[in-house]
C-alpha positions as a printed Julia matrix, in Angstrom:
336×3 Matrix{Float64}:
   8.42  -14.58   10.14
   9.79  -11.11    9.38
   7.95   -8.91    6.88
   9.4    -5.78    5.28
   7.21   -2.87    4.04
   7.75   -3.67    0.34
   6.6    -7.24    0.96
   3.61   -6.07    3.0
   2.49   -3.84    0.12
   2.73   -6.75   -2.33
   0.78   -8.99    0.03
  -1.96   -6.39    0.44
  -2.26   -5.98   -3.33
  -2.66   -9.73   -3.73
  -5.07   -9.79   -0.8
  -7.34   -7.26   -2.53
  -7.15   -8.96   -5.92
  -7.9   -12.39   -4.5
 -10.84  -11.08   -2.46
 -12.29   -9.38   -5.55
 -12.01  -12.58   -7.59
 -13.61  -14.63   -4.8
 -16.46  -12.1    -4.47
 -16.94  -12.18   -8.24
 -17.15  -15.97   -8.22
 -19.65  -15.97   -5.34
 -21.84  -13.41   -7.11
 -21.6   -15.36  -10.34
 -22.91  -18.51   -8.66
 -25.57  -16.63   -6.69
 -26.85  -14.89   -9.84
 -28.44  -18.05  -11.19
 -32.15  -18.66  -10.65
 -32.38  -22.25   -9.45
 -35.97  -22.62  -10.64
 -35.44  -21.45  -14.21
 -31.91  -22.52  -15.05
 -31.47  -25.52  -12.83
 -29.54  -27.49  -15.42
 -27.12  -24.66  -16.14
 -26.66  -23.98  -12.44
 -25.94  -27.65  -11.82
 -23.41  -27.66  -14.65
 -21.55  -24.67  -13.24
 -21.58  -26.05   -9.71
 -20.2   -29.35  -10.95
 -17.44  -27.71  -12.96
 -14.49  -29.3   -11.21
 -11.83  -27.04  -12.71
 -13.65  -23.84  -11.75
 -14.3   -25.06   -8.21
 -10.7   -26.2    -7.84
  -9.43  -22.77   -8.93
 -11.87  -21.11   -6.52
 -10.65  -23.23   -3.59
  -7.01  -22.54   -4.47
  -7.68  -18.81   -4.42
  -9.4   -19.08   -1.03
  -6.46  -21.04    0.39
  -3.96  -18.51   -1.0
  -5.98  -15.68    0.56
  -6.04  -17.51    3.9
  -2.24  -17.92    3.76
  -1.75  -14.21    3.02
  -4.12  -13.19    5.83
  -2.23  -15.44    8.23
   1.15  -14.01    7.17
  -0.03  -10.41    7.59
  -1.53  -11.16   10.99
   1.24  -13.28   12.49
   4.35  -11.74   10.9
   6.74   -9.39   12.69
   6.89   -6.09   10.8
  10.47   -4.91   10.28
  10.99   -1.17   10.8
  14.67   -0.76    9.9
  17.18   -2.29    7.54
  20.9    -3.02    7.78
  23.07   -0.84    5.55
  26.59   -2.2     6.06
  25.84   -5.89    5.44
  23.07   -7.76    3.65
  20.28   -8.76    5.99
  16.48   -8.84    5.96
  15.19   -5.72    4.21
  18.54   -4.68    2.72
  18.46   -3.35   -0.84
  21.47   -4.3    -2.96
  22.78   -4.54   -6.52
  23.93   -7.98   -7.66
  25.51   -9.32  -10.81
  25.18  -13.03  -11.46
  28.16  -14.95  -12.78
  28.39  -14.73  -16.56
  25.69  -12.01  -16.81
  26.27   -8.41  -17.91
  23.09   -7.03  -16.33
  23.19   -5.7   -12.77
  19.96   -6.5   -10.88
  18.39   -4.78   -7.88
  17.17   -7.06   -5.09
  15.84   -6.96   -1.54
  16.47   -9.83    0.87
  13.32  -11.12    2.6
  12.82  -13.69    5.33
  10.27  -15.86    3.49
   9.2   -15.72   -0.16
   5.51  -15.31    0.67
   3.72  -13.15   -1.9
   6.98  -12.13   -3.6
   9.65  -13.7    -5.8
  12.83  -13.05   -7.76
  10.87  -11.72  -10.75
   9.64   -8.9    -8.48
  13.12   -8.18   -7.16
  13.09  -10.22   -3.94
  15.37  -13.04   -2.76
  14.45  -15.25    0.18
  16.9   -15.89    3.0
  15.97  -19.58    2.78
  16.93  -19.88   -0.9
  20.31  -21.23   -2.0
  21.41  -17.77   -3.14
  19.93  -16.04   -0.09
  21.84  -18.23    2.34
  25.13  -17.26    0.66
  24.26  -13.54    0.59
  23.37  -13.21    4.27
  25.79  -10.94    6.21
  27.94  -10.3     3.12
  29.28   -6.8     2.37
  29.39   -4.59   -0.69
  31.97   -5.77   -3.25
  32.16   -9.37   -2.02
  32.26  -12.17   -4.58
  30.03  -15.17   -3.91
  31.73  -18.26   -5.4
  29.8   -19.84   -8.3
  27.0   -17.27   -7.91
  28.09  -13.68   -8.6
  29.23  -10.36   -7.13
  27.56   -7.92   -4.74
  28.03   -4.64   -6.63
  26.69   -2.31   -3.95
  24.4    -2.06   -0.93
  21.8     0.64   -1.58
  22.0     3.3     1.07
  19.05    5.56    1.81
  16.64    6.24    4.64
  17.35    3.54    7.21
  14.01    3.85    8.97
  10.76    2.45    7.62
   8.53    4.34   10.06
   5.74    6.09    8.13
   6.66    4.25    4.99
   4.29    6.46    2.96
   6.72    9.34    3.41
   9.37    7.55    1.35
   7.12    7.52   -1.72
   8.23   10.03   -4.32
   4.73   11.29   -5.11
   3.87   11.98   -1.46
   6.55   14.38   -0.26
   5.74   14.68    3.41
   4.45   18.23    3.49
   4.3    21.12    1.04
   5.01   24.72    2.01
   1.46   26.03    1.48
  -0.02   23.31    3.7
   2.59   23.95    6.38
   1.73   27.67    6.48
  -2.0    26.89    6.4
  -1.71   24.61    9.44
   0.24   27.27   11.35
  -2.44   29.84   10.55
  -5.26   27.51   11.66
  -3.54   26.78   14.98
  -3.11   30.5    15.65
  -6.79   31.17   14.92
  -8.11   28.1    16.74
  -9.04   29.9    19.96
 -10.75   32.86   18.27
 -12.25   31.33   15.13
 -14.87   28.59   15.12
 -14.19   27.96   11.45
 -10.48   27.4    12.1
 -11.31   25.03   14.98
 -13.67   23.0    12.77
 -11.12   22.76    9.96
  -8.45   21.53   12.36
 -10.92   18.92   13.63
 -11.56   17.81   10.06
  -7.83   17.48    9.47
  -7.65   14.92   12.3
 -10.24   12.67   10.68
  -9.27    9.25    9.35
 -10.85    7.21    6.57
 -12.67    3.89    6.89
  -9.72    2.02    5.36
  -7.29    3.7     7.77
  -9.5     2.61   10.66
  -9.55   -0.95    9.33
  -5.74   -1.01    9.04
  -5.34    0.33   12.58
  -7.7    -2.34   13.93
  -5.77   -5.03   12.05
  -2.49   -3.66   13.41
  -3.9    -3.67   16.94
  -5.14   -7.23   16.56
  -1.73   -8.32   15.33
   0.11   -6.52   18.15
  -1.96   -8.44   20.71
   0.14  -11.48   19.73
   3.28   -9.77   21.03
   4.16   -8.58   24.51
   7.19   -6.32   23.88
   7.24   -2.85   25.42
   7.21   -1.1    22.03
   4.12   -3.12   21.04
   2.36   -2.0    24.22
   3.17    1.64   23.49
   1.94    1.32   19.92
  -1.32   -0.3    21.09
  -1.95    2.69   23.34
  -1.29    5.03   20.4
  -3.78    3.13   18.25
  -6.4     3.18   21.0
  -6.01    6.95   21.3
  -6.34    7.49   17.54
  -9.42    5.26   17.29
 -11.01    6.94   20.31
 -10.38   10.58   19.34
 -10.6    10.46   15.54
 -13.83   10.72   13.6
 -14.39    8.86   10.33
 -14.27   11.19    7.35
 -17.15   11.21    4.89
 -16.19   11.93    1.25
 -17.82   15.02   -0.32
 -21.35   14.57   -1.63
 -20.39   16.24   -4.92
 -17.76   15.01   -7.36
 -14.85   16.97   -5.9
 -11.84   15.33   -4.25
 -11.93   15.21   -0.46
 -10.76   13.01    2.38
 -11.81    9.43    1.66
 -12.16    9.96   -2.1
 -10.87    7.23   -4.41
  -9.2     8.96   -7.34
  -7.74    7.84  -10.68
  -4.91   10.13  -11.79
  -3.16   10.42  -15.14
   0.4    11.6   -14.38
   3.15   12.74  -16.74
   6.51   11.99  -15.12
  10.1    12.13  -16.32
   9.9     8.44  -17.17
   6.61    8.7   -19.05
   2.88    8.53  -18.48
   1.51    6.71  -15.43
  -2.07    5.9   -14.36
  -2.38    5.86  -10.58
  -5.34    5.0    -8.33
  -5.13    6.53   -4.85
  -7.18    7.27   -1.75
  -6.9    10.72   -0.17
  -6.18   10.78    3.56
  -5.41   13.64    5.95
  -2.12   12.22    7.18
  -0.37    8.95    7.92
  -1.44    7.36   11.21
   0.07    3.9    10.81
   3.43    2.38    9.99
   1.64   -0.36    8.04
   0.06    1.78    5.34
  -1.35    0.67    2.05
   0.61    1.9    -0.96
  -2.44    3.56   -2.49
  -2.68    6.4     0.04
  -1.83   10.04   -0.68
  -1.71   12.49    2.19
  -3.57   15.79    1.91
  -0.58   17.56    3.43
   1.75   16.25    0.71
   2.63   18.09   -2.48
   0.44   15.85   -4.62
  -2.43   15.78   -2.12
  -2.46   19.56   -1.81
  -2.48   19.95   -5.6
  -5.5    17.71   -6.24
  -7.58   18.42   -3.12
 -10.89   19.95   -4.21
 -10.39   19.12   -7.9
 -13.06   17.44  -10.01
 -12.99   14.99  -12.9
 -11.19   16.41  -15.92
  -9.28   19.12  -14.04
  -5.55   19.52  -14.62
  -3.01   20.0   -11.84
   0.71   20.41  -11.27
   2.92   19.96   -8.23
   6.57   20.34   -7.37
   8.41   17.07   -6.97
  11.78   18.41   -5.91
  12.28   21.79   -4.22
  15.99   21.86   -4.95
  15.89   21.13   -8.68
  12.46   22.65   -9.41
  11.12   19.4   -10.84
   7.4    19.42  -11.54
   4.86   16.75  -12.41
   1.69   17.5   -14.35
  -1.48   15.45  -14.41
  -5.21   15.29  -14.92
  -7.97   13.84  -12.72
  -9.54   10.98  -14.67
 -12.12    9.73  -12.15
 -13.4    10.6    -8.68
 -15.26    7.99   -6.6
 -16.86    9.35   -3.44
 -19.12    6.36   -2.82
 -18.22    2.84   -1.76
 -16.66    0.99   -4.68
 -19.1    -1.71   -5.73
 -18.17   -5.33   -6.04
 -17.14   -6.76   -9.38
 -20.0    -7.6   -11.71
 -21.15  -11.21  -11.72
 -19.23  -12.12  -14.88
 -15.86  -10.78  -13.74
 -14.69  -14.14  -12.49
 -15.43  -15.87  -15.79
 -13.87  -13.02  -17.78
 -10.66  -13.31  -15.79
 -10.17  -16.95  -16.7
């Protein structure tokens, strides 16, 4: 099965949500004292509907884990004809609205409501290998194939809020490299900038485990790259105070051209994997550079577009530098 980056991000979001709900259910059951509330505990344990929902969630999580482990991760998309990973605009017969879609191999974790069409679906079969402007009988018209970056490598770099590198960070890195041989402080800071977070390490280990299933030359090269990163990189420890550092989980309140947006992110030094989680922000990016070192309540601003001088303003709502705790024991019941 082929997986595209957008689908991988959706699957990872569902993976996290399902794991949180399962943990909440487990804690809810474990919170009962068998000696004092035996009858209540027995009632909950015998609740067929709750147990059935719990088992369904566990099965769905197992299916997602299997898809992420065994799928082939697509790194490029076709731009002249519709194929797996191609973005396109489509107008259904009799409809005025033009919809944006992406063709995927299998509809695992995604659906048409999220803007995805499966190759195995009736519509998907008719769209495969069709070009911009073609009319699909009894279905609709392909308005346009969306053309953009045709390479998915370092997918995080395509995100608007994480422009690859800002000017001040670029100059800072040059300065540190020049001073590396003569300044111990510069050497230490460069070492810190090569650190990875715990979640980055986990993703790299998952990627390595998945690549062991394949024997292609490019997989072998990537496995060596991962081994080198894991061997030479230290794990970053978030700051002991409440300031934003590498590994910090941060809640941001952003004011964009389209309105207000609440965003939860993790700060990393730089991208080290092609299979990144959508919640990362690189320190070397415009946004990462603007919020690095900030504390809760501080305002910030960063340039979104160098050519048109577009800026985004925001405020740091929360900073979490410790491990995020599991959901409280009643979360599962509240979510029902």
